[in-house]
DRENMITI-967016 format. One record per residue: x, y, z of N, C-alpha, C, O, CB in turn; residue in three letters. Coordinates in steps of 0.1 Angstrom, whole numbers, plus 5000, padded with zeros to 4 digits. Glycine has a CB too. Layout:
N
XYZXYZXYZXYZXYZALA
...
//
This chain:
171
346148341009346448290996347548360988347248470983345048290989MET
348948310986349748320977349848370962349548280955349848230978THR
350048450956350248390938350348310937349548260929351148410928SER
351048240941351248120930350148030931349847970920352648020932ALA
349348000942348147880946347247940939346447850937347747830963THR
346748070934345948130929345848060914344748010911346248270930LYS
346848040904347247960896346947840890348047780890347847960898VAL
345547760884344647720890345447580878346347620870342947800890LEU
345047440877345047320864343747380856343347500855344747130871SER
343347320852341947330842340547300852339547360853342047190827LEU
341147130860340147070861339947170881338847200886340446860857PRO
341447200886340447270899340347470894339947550902341747250918GLN
340647490882339747610878337947600877337247680883340247650864ALA
337447460868336647440870335647440883334747520885336847370866THR
336147350893336347380905335647470913334447470916337347400907THR
336747580915336747680919335347750915334547800922337847730917PHE
335147740896334147850892332647780898331647850901334147870873ALA
332647640900331547540907330947600918329747610920332247400912GLN
331747630924332047670939331647810940330847850949333747650944GLY
332247900931331348040929330048060921329148140924332248130921LEU
330047960911328347960910328047920924327748000933327547850899ARG
328047850924326947770941326747890948325647930949327847630957GLN
327847970952327748080958326948190954327148300960328648100960GLU
326148170945325748310938326648400930326148480922325148400947GLY
327648400932328848510925328548440908328448330903330948500934ARG
328748590902328948580892330748540885331748550893328248700889SER
330848510876332348480868332448550853331848530843332448310865ILE
333648630858334248690846335448640843336448620850334348820846VAL
335248630829336248540820337448610812336948680803335448480810LEU
338648610812339148700800340548600796340048490799339648900806THR
341348580793342148520782342848600775342348700770341348460773ASN
344048570774345148600767347048590769347548540779344848710766GLY
347448620760349048620763349748680779350248620788349648730750VAL
349348830777349948860788351448850787351748780797349548780798PHE
352348890781353348880780353949050784353549150780353448820767ASP
354849030792355749210796354649250799354149340792356549340782LEU
353649210814352749260818353049420822354049450828352349170828LEU
351949530817351349670818350649730821349849680828351149700813HIS
350449880818349649930828348149900816347049860820350250130834VAL
348449910807346849820799346449690798345449650794346749810784GLY
347049640801346849470811346149500826345149450831348649380816HIS
347049590832346149630848344849690847343849650853346949750856LEU
344949790836343849880834342549790831341649820838344249990822ARG
342449710821342049600813341349500823340149470822343349540805TYR
342349450834341949370842340649410853339549360856343249340849LEU
341349530857340649570868339249630862338249630869341649690876GLU
339249680846338049690842337149560843336049550848338149740830ALA
337649500838336749290836336549270852335549200856338249100827ALA
337349310861336849270873335849370884335649350896337949220878ARG
335649460877334449570879333249510873332249570878334749710873ALA
333049430865331949360856331149280864329949270862332549260845LEU
332049180876330949090881331749090894332449190898330648930872GLY
331548970903331748940913333648860914334348850924330248860916ASP
333748830900335048710904335648750889335048760878334448500908SER
337048760892338148720878338748620874339848620879339148790878LEU
338548510865339448430860340548460846339848460836338648330858ILE
341148460845342348520838342548350830342448260837343848580850VAL
342748320816343048250810344348270805344348350796342348230805GLY
345648210808346948260800347148150787346748030787348548260811VAL
347748230778347748120770349548090774350248170781347248160752ASN
349847880765351047860771351947940764351448040759351447720772SER
353347910763354447860760354147870741354247950731354547710769ASP
353947730743353947680729352647790723353047890716353547480727ALA
351147780726350247870721350447990717349848040707349447880727SER
351448040724351748200723352748140714352948240708352248300737THR
353448070709354448080700353648050684354148070673355647970704GLN
352548010686351847970672350748100666350048120656350747800676VAL
351048180680349748290675350548450674350248550667348248310689LEU
352148420685353248520680354548540676355448620678353248590685LYS
354348440669355948360666356548320674356448350686356848420662GLY
357648220667358648160678359648280688360148230698359848070667PRO
359848390686360548480694359848490712360248520723360448640684SER
358648450707357148480717357048380728357448270724355548470709ARG
356748380736356648490749358048540752359048480749356048420763PRO
358148650758359448660759359548640779360548600785360048820751ILE
358348670784358048600801357748470802356548460802356748650809VAL
358248360803357948210804356248170813355848240822359548140814PRO
355548070810354448090812353548110827352548180830354147990805GLU
354448030835354648020845354648140854353948160864355647960845GLN
355748210847355748330855354648410847353648400855357348410857GLU
354348460839353248550838352448460839352548420828352948640828ARG
351248350845350548330852350548360867349448400873350548240848ALA
351948350876352148430887351948560889351348600899353148430889GLU
352348640881352248770883351048840878350948960882353348810878LEU
349848780870348648810873347848760882346848820886348048800865LEU
348148620890347748610903347848710915347048720925348348530905ALA
348948780913349448860920348449000922348449060933350748880913GLY
348049020916346849110907345449090922344649000924346149010885LEU
345749200928344349180938343149200928342149180935344149320953ARG
342649220914341449190912341449060903340649040894340849300908CYS
342648960908342048810900342148760911342648770922342848720886VAL
341148670903340748560914341648420916342148370926339248520911ASP
341748370901342048300898342948280882342548370875341248250902ALA
343748210877345048230869344648070860344447980869346948250881VAL
344648030849345047890843345347900834344647960826344347800840VAL
346547860830347547800818346747760809346047670814348647690822ILE
346447780795346047650786346747670775347347760771344547630782PHE
346447530770347247500760347147520742348047530734347447390762PRO
345947520742345347580727345247720721345347830728343847550726GLU
345147700710345547860702344347940707344748050708345647870684ALA
342847910710341647970712341747920730342447830733340347910701THR
340747990739340347930752338647890746337547910753340548080768ALA
338647840736337247730736337147650748336047640753337147620724ALA
338347570753338247480762337747540774336847510781339447410763VAL
338447630775338547680787337347790790337447870800339847730787LEU
336247790781335447920781334247750784333547760793335448070764VAL
334247670778333347510778333747490793333047440802334047350764GLU
334747520796334847440814334447540825333647510834336847390820ALA
334947680822334047740831332947810831332547850842334447800836ILE
332247830822330747880816331048010824330548010835329147780820ARG
331548110821331448220824330548270822329848250812332048270821PRO
330148390834328748450829328848600820327948670816327748480842ASP
329948630819330548750807332048700804332748650813330548930814LEU
332248710794333548660788334448800782334048830771333248550775TRP
334948840786335348980778337048990772338048950777334949110790VAL
336749050763338449050750338449190755337649250762338449020726LYS
339649250748340249360747339449470736338549400730341649330743GLY
339549560733338849690720339449700706339049750695339149850725GLY
340549620711341949580701341249470689341949420680343449480713ASP
340049460691339149340683338349430667338149400655337549270697TYR
338349550676337449670672336149620678336149530686337249710654GLY
335049700672333649680674333149540677333849450673332949730662SER
332349520681331849420694331149300676331349180676330049530710LEU
330449370666329749310653331149270646330949180637328849430642ALA
332349300648333549280641334149200650334949120646334349400637GLN
333949200660334849080668334548940666335248840663334549090684ALA
333048960670332348820671332648700660333148590663330848860670LEU
332348740645332948600640334548570641334848450638332448590625PRO
335548650643336748640646336948580660338148550663337448770644ARG
335748540672336448520685335448370682334248380682336248660700LEU
336248260681335148120683334948110694333848050694335547980678PRO
335448140709335048150719333448250720332448230727336248190725GLU
333648320713332048360715330848350716329948390723331848410711ALA
330748240701329748160702329448050716328348040719329948080689ALA
330447980723330347850730330047980740329047930746331747710731ILE
330148080745329648220753328548210757328048200768329748340745VAL
327848230741326348280738325548120735324348110737326248410722GLN
326148040732324947940736325247900754324347830759324947770724ARG
326047920760326147870773324847980783324247960793328047890778LEU
324748070775323248160783324348270787324048350796322148070802GLY
325848310781326948420788326848540778326248540768328548360788GLY
327348630782327748770774328848790772329648790781327348890778GLU
329148820760330048910755330349040754329649120748330048880748VAL
331849090762331749210758333149240753333849130752331249310770ARG
333549340751334749420747335049540758334149610762334449490733LEU
336149550761336649650772337649770761338349730752337749540786LEU
337349910764338449980762339749920759340349820765338450060772PRO
340249980748341549970746342550100748342550190740341649910732TYR
343650100763344350180763345250200749345850110743344950140774THR
345150320745345950360735347150330739347050260749345850470731GLU
348250360736349550350734350650250744351850280746349850500735ASP
349750130750350450030758349749940753348549920750350450040773ARG
351149860751351049730744352249620747353249670752351049770731SER
352349520746353649460745354349490730355449520728353349300748THR
353549470722354449550708355049650709356249640708353949600698THR
354449770712355249870716356149860730356949960729354449970718LEU
356349820736357149750747358349710739359449760740356349610754LEU
358049610730359549520723360149650715361349670716359149340710LEU
359349750705359649780698360549890707361749860705358749800690GLU
360349970714361050060726362349990733363250060737359850070737ARG
362149880733363249800739364449730728365549680730362549680747VAL
363649760713364849740706365349840702366449840698364749660697ARG
364649970701365150070692366150110708367250140703363650190682SER
366250130718367150140729368250070727369250140728366650100741VAL
368449950724369249870721370249920710371449920710368549760719GLY
369349970701370049980687371350140692372550160691368550020671GLU
370350220697371050350703372250330708373350350704370450410713VAL
371650270721372750200727371750270745371150380744375050280720GLY
371750220754371850260766373050400768374150420762372150110775ILE
372350470776373050600779372650620794371550590799372450730768ARG
373650670801372750730818373950780828373750820839371750560829GLY
//
């Protein structure tokens, strides 16, 4: 299976998840923008995958990323972000979703576990801010936050690139 074939439409991902469930495999779902893939993303996704038998990753579309992050984002187009994620050994499938939240994706996939990064604070702080959490819990799944990798974020990468650009590249 190539990276590109692991990028699924929502109906394909729903069927994929149903098949996993029929095989008795647990499903971990996470979602995010995943712009400028970095080691923090990798560590997060590997930790998520370790919590279940399979990992499905939802990726915000370009349009929903602009709503969430502003008109200058994403840096990397949605199809490329999805394919990069699909190329990671820990990722079983990737779905691009157009909404600002992953509520529709969560409802369709029905994960056993839905994970988000620790940048949301504690679980008690995060639950009210994450509309997907109530859906996961209603469906009998669990919500978990994973540790945040300090000093590793797309925002910090972009700031570093900007500062190098201002100073000039020396080589």
